[in-house]
N, C-alpha and C positions, 0 to 999 in steps of 0.2 A: 492702698494698704489700709486696713481697718485697725484703729487703735482702740483696744478695749480697756476700760477702767477695771479696777479690782472689785471683786465681789464683797459683800458685806462682811463675811467671815475674814477675808483677807484684810480688810480695813481694820477690823477689831484686833487681829493678831499683830499687825504692824504699827498701829497707831502709837503705842507707847514708845516704840523704838525710833520711829521715823517722823512722827508728827502727822499732820493731816494730808490726806489725798486731795489734790486740787483738780477739779474737772477742767479748769481753765488751762492749766499747764499739762494736764493729762500725765502727770508723773509724780513720784515721791520726792521729797526733799532729802536726798541721800545724805547720810552723816559724813560720808567721805568726800563731799563736795569741797574741793581745794583748788586754790589758784596754782596754775602750772601743772595740774593733774593731767597725765597723758590721755585719759579717757574723758576729757573735759566735755561736759554737756550743758546746754542752755537750761536754765530753770527760769521760767517766765513769771514766777510768782514771788511774793514776799513771805512765804511760809517759813517757819523756823528751820534754820540749817546749822550744821556744825562744821567746824574747821577740820583740817586733816588729822588732828589728834583728839578730836571730840570737843574742843573748846567752843564756847558760844561764838557765833559769827555775827558781826555788826557791819552795816554799810559804812562807807567812808563818810567822814564829816564834810569833806570838800565837795563842791559842786563839780560834777564830771559831765562833759559833753561828748557824746558819740557822734562822730562825723562820718558820712558816707559820700563817696564820689564815684560816679560811673558815666560821666558825660561823653567820653570818647572811647579810648582803648586801654585805659587803666582802671582796674577795680581796686578801690582804696577804702580803708577804714582807719580811723584814728580816735584816740582818747585824749582829750585836752581839758585841762582844768580851767576854771573860770578866770583865773589870773594869767592864762596864756602859756602855761607849761605843757609841753608835749610829753605825755606818758607813753604813748606808742603811736607809730605811724607805719602802716603796712600798705604797700603798693604792689599789686601784681600787674605787670605790664604785658600787653599782647603784641609788642613790637615784633618779636620773632614770628609770631603767628601770621602777621600781616605783611611781613617783609617780602614774601613771594609774590604779592600783588603790587608792591611798590606804593602802598597806601592802605588806609583803613577801609575795610569792607564793612558797612554798617550792620548787616544781618549777622555776619560772622562775629562781630564785636558783641552784639546783643546776646547771642547764644553763649559766648564765653563768659560774659558777666553772670549769666544765670548759674553757671557751674562754679564760679569763683566767689560770689558775694558772701555766702555763708562761711566758707573756710577763712576768708579774709577777715570777716568780723570776729570770728572765733580767735584767730591769731592775734588780732589787735587787743582783745580782752586779756588773753594770756600774757602778752608782752607787757601790758600795763599792770599785771597782777590784779585784775579787777573782774567783776562779774556784771551781768546786766542789772542786777539790783543796785549796783553802785552808780549807775547812770541816772542823771536827773534831767537830761535834755537830749533829744535826738535832732541832728542837723543833716540835711541832705541837699545835694545840688538839684535844683528844679529846672535849670536851663541857663543859658543856651547850650546846645550840643546835639548829638545824634539822638533822635527821639526814642528809638527803641532801647538804646543804651541807658538813657536817662530814666526810662520807666522801670527798669530793673532795680536801680538804686532807690528810686522813689517808692516803689512798692515794698521793698524790704524795709525801708525806714518807717513807712506808715504801719506796717505790720508789727515791727518792734515797739514803736511808740504806743500803739494801741494795746498790745499785749501787756506792756508794763504800766499802762495808765499815765503816760508822760506827754508833755507838750512836744510839738515838733516845729522846727524852724526850716522854712524853705529858703535856700540861699541861691542867689544869682552867682553863676560860675565866675563872672568877671570880678564881682565883689570879693569872691573867695581869693582870687589871685592877689588883689590889693591887700586883703587881710593877712596874707602870709607875712607881711611886714610887721604885723602887730604881735607876733609870737615871741616869747622869751627864748634866749636870753638877751637878744639885741632888738627889742621892739622899737620901731620907728614912731615918731610923734608927728601927727599932722600939725600944720598944713604942709603940703608939698605937691609938686608936679610929678605925676606918675606916668611912665611909659609902660604900657602893657603890650607885650609882643609875644605871640604864640602861634601855633599852627593854624588857628582859626580866626584870630583877632589881632589887630594892631590899632591901639587906641592911645590917645593922650588924654589924661584925666586930671582934673583939678580936685584934689582931695583935701577938704577942709576939716573933716572929722572922720571918725572910724565907722560911721554908720552908712556911708555912701560916697558918691562922687558925682562930678559933672563932666560930661564928655566935651572935650575941646576939638578933637580931630580924630579921624579914623581913616582906614584905607578905602580907596575908591574901587579897588579890584582885589588883587591877591593880598593875603596877610603876609607878614614878614616870614613866618615859619613856613607857610605854603610856598613862598618864593624859594626858600632854602631847599625844600623837598623836591620841587620841580627842577631846580637847578642841578641837584644831585642826580636826578634821573637822567637829565640831558648829558651829564658828564659820565654816566655809567657807574655811579657810586651806589652804595647800599642805602638801606632805609633803617632808621630815620635819617633823612637827608641832612638836617642841620648839624648833627653830630659828625657825620662823615665829612662834610665840607669843612667844618672847623678843624677836624683832624688833619686832612690832607693840605689845607691851606697853610699850615705851619711850615710846610716844606717848599712853598711857592713864593713868588715875587708878586706882591699886591699891586705893584706899579707896572706890571707887564702889559696889562690891557686896560684901556680907558673905557669902562662901562658907564652908561649914563645914569645920573641921579635925577629922578623926576622932580620938577618944580611945579606943583599945582597950587591953585589959590587956597588961601586960608592955612589951616594947620593940618590938612589931610596928607595922606601918603598915596603913592602909586608905585607898584612894582611890576606891572605887566610889561612895560616897555623894556625894563632891565632883563626880564626873562626872555623876551623876544630877541634882544641883542645877543644874549648868550646862545640862543638857538641858532641864529645865523652864523655866529663865529664857529660853533661846533660843526655846522654843515660844511663850511668852507675849508676845514682842515682835513687833510688825509688822515686815515686811521693811525698811522705811525706817529705823525706829528701831534695828533690829538692826545695820544698816550703820553708823549713826552711833555706836552704843555698842560696836562690836566691839573697839576698842582698850581701852576701860575693862573690858570683860568679860575680855579676855585678860590684862590686868594684874592684875585681882582674882583670877582663876583661878590664875595663876602664883604670886601672893603666898600663896595657901592651900597650894599644893604645897610651896613653899619653907619656909613656916612649920612645916609638919609635919616636913619633913626636918631642919631646924635644931633644932627643939625636942626631937625624939627623940634626935638625935645628942648633944646636950649632956646630956640625961638619962642616956644610956648611958655617956658618958664619966665622969660623976659617979659612977655606980654601980660602975664597975670601977676608979675612981681613975686614969683615964688623964689625963695632963697635956697631951696633944696630940691633935688631931682631924685626920684626913686624908679627902679626898674624891676618889673616882675614878669612872669610868664616863662614858657619854655625857652624862648629865644634869649632870655636873660642869662642862660647858662653859657652862651657863646663867649669864648675867651676874649676875642677882640672887642666885643661890645662892653664887656666888664672892664677891660683895660681902658676903654675910651671914657669911662665914667669913674675916675678915681675917687671922687668925693661924693658919689651918689649913695643912696641907701639901696643896696642890692639884695634881692631875695636870696637866702641861702641856696646853694646848689641843690640840696635835697628837696627844696620846696619850690623850685622853678617849674618843673613839670607838674602835671595834675596830681593832686594828693588830697587826702581827706582832712589833714590837719588844718589846712587853710579854710576849709568849709566850716569846721568846728570853730575856728577863730572868728570868722565873720558872724557866726551865730551869737557870739557873745554880745554883739552890739545891735541885734535885731529883736523884734518882738516875736515870741513864739505863738503858734496857733494852739489854742487850748485842746485838751484831750478830746479825741473823736471828731472834732470839727474839720480835721484835715483829710478825712477818708475819701472825699471827692476831689482832692487836690490833683491837678494834672501837671504834666511837664510841658515845657515849651522849647522848640528847636532854635528859635532866634529871638533876639531882643531888639528894642528900639535903638540900643547903642550900636 
């Protein structure tokens, strides 16, 4: 589609009423530009604008960070202030789209991100009663994650930052999860030992300040969230598996089956043996008995995963002398895990799964890339952690 600018007579006729035409934005600064306007449209420039009743419009005095997250199957955007207040956090999940496959299909996820990224950004701005001219910094997940999905968010963030003349902060997804603890109203204060457990990662982190962390232990095979998903598939439950196991486990007896808890050297985890034990148990049960025992199997399987996570976390905290433990990531939403850490700093349920508020939060403690120098920035699928 070709976008044509106005002719010189059109410019002259409308200049007094609308201000200047900007070739950069290829649009007028409409006088009816208003927050929460149903026909909300982006204006990429700083040309003069008027509020809904014609009053002069001024940008916010506070520093506002726009965060974007597209590392897996959630398309998310958020507006966060420099002091950690969440003005908006919009997450569009693809769980229903991928449920038929029993897991995330990378190509499908990437295409869906392309469809959702602009509407999600628009909704986040409307929810925060803000415009792009209020934004002073753009933050985006650079990795790790699904490379195609990451590139959608990264491309959108670079385009927005470049069009607005803003710096950009490339955020590590894992740091984002940790930074979910630094948001108001209950911001955690380092140092602490952090358990990060999600669908793709299981890590023990020594967090001494808000700008980063040191990895103490990781999984040697499956992540905890992955173990939940695979276990749910074996038990014939839905997707996402973690939520389904958590739900049905409440009806079962966690002591009905004695599943193994792996003990590996150091502070690492292993869940592949546990998954195999569940597979063998499911295979040996007749269909009728499996249906009758499904809740007990789910409860016992969940208990083994939680026992491993809690035991290693406490061991790591003791080794480094940490007085406090924090838990973040999608698995942090598990009810049994949360109950097992009554004194821990737990990520709010709304910030456990992937979201953009945590990405914006991390950006507050990182150095931004100056305007235009980020145009060649690339995503990464995995990290050294």
